[in-house]
C-alpha positions in Angstrom: 0.0 0.0 0.0 1.7 3.2 -1.2 1.6 6.5 0.5 -1.1 8.9 -0.7 -0.6 12.7 -1.2 -3.3 15.0 0.3 -3.9 18.7 -0.1 -2.5 21.0 2.6 -4.7 23.7 4.0 -1.8 25.9 4.8 0.5 26.1 1.8 -1.8 24.9 -1.1 0.6 22.1 -2.0 0.3 18.3 -1.5 1.9 16.3 1.3 2.4 12.6 2.1 0.6 11.4 5.2 -2.4 10.1 6.8 -5.7 11.9 7.1 -6.1 13.5 10.5 -9.3 15.5 10.4 -8.4 16.8 7.0 -5.8 19.0 8.6 -2.2 18.9 7.4 0.1 21.2 9.3 2.7 22.2 6.8 6.4 22.3 7.9 6.7 25.9 6.7 3.9 27.0 9.0 5.3 25.1 11.9 8.8 26.6 11.2 7.4 30.1 11.1 5.7 29.6 14.5 8.9 28.2 15.9 10.9 31.2 14.5 8.6 33.7 16.1 8.8 31.9 19.5 12.6 31.8 19.3 12.7 35.5 18.5 10.3 36.4 21.4 12.4 34.3 23.8 15.6 36.0 22.6 14.0 39.4 23.1 13.1 38.5 26.7 16.7 37.3 27.2 17.9 40.6 25.7 15.9 42.5 28.3 16.9 40.3 31.3 20.6 39.6 30.4 21.8 41.4 27.4 25.4 40.1 27.4 24.1 36.5 27.2 21.7 37.4 24.4 24.5 38.9 22.4 26.7 35.8 23.0 23.9 33.6 21.8 23.5 35.8 18.7 27.1 35.2 17.8 27.4 31.5 18.8 24.2 30.4 17.0 25.5 30.7 13.4 28.7 28.9 14.5 26.7 26.0 15.9 24.6 25.9 12.8 27.7 25.6 10.6 29.1 22.8 12.8 25.8 20.8 12.5 25.4 21.4 8.8 27.4 18.2 7.7 25.1 16.1 9.9 22.0 17.5 8.2 23.5 16.7 4.8 24.3 13.1 5.9 20.8 12.8 7.3 19.3 13.8 3.9 21.5 11.4 2.1 20.7 8.5 4.4 17.0 9.3 4.1 17.3 9.2 0.3 19.1 5.9 0.3 16.5 4.3 2.7 13.7 5.6 0.5 15.4 4.1 -2.6 15.8 0.7 -0.8 12.1 0.9 0.2 11.1 1.5 -3.4 13.3 -1.4 -4.6 11.9 -3.8 -2.0 8.2 -2.9 -2.8 8.6 -2.8 -6.5 7.7 -6.5 -7.1 4.5 -6.1 -5.1 3.5 -3.0 -7.0 4.1 -4.7 -10.3 2.2 -7.9 -9.3 -0.7 -5.8 -7.9 -1.4 -4.0 -11.2 -3.9 -1.3 -11.6 -7.1 -1.3 -9.5 -10.4 -0.9 -11.2 -11.6 2.6 -10.9 -8.2 4.0 -10.2 -8.2 7.2 -12.3 -4.6 7.8 -13.3 
């Protein structure tokens, strides 16, 4: 049984996943909310302890650069695992054939 793409209410694109009340929280919307919360927390830190807030502002890009290779490896491993999954399920998809009423 393959994954089905469903329309997203937030970004007008289609996503893989299961139907949960016809609501598909898009990653871009979740990322925007997280960015706003991070900024508000940083503003509070700036008011309470400005030297620590400035240090965090300088250190954050350095940590991001250090973690970038791990993100790239994660993307590559995810792609390889998806390829293996497709190869393993290919015989089942070929033997299953087209269903009646499947409009593609």
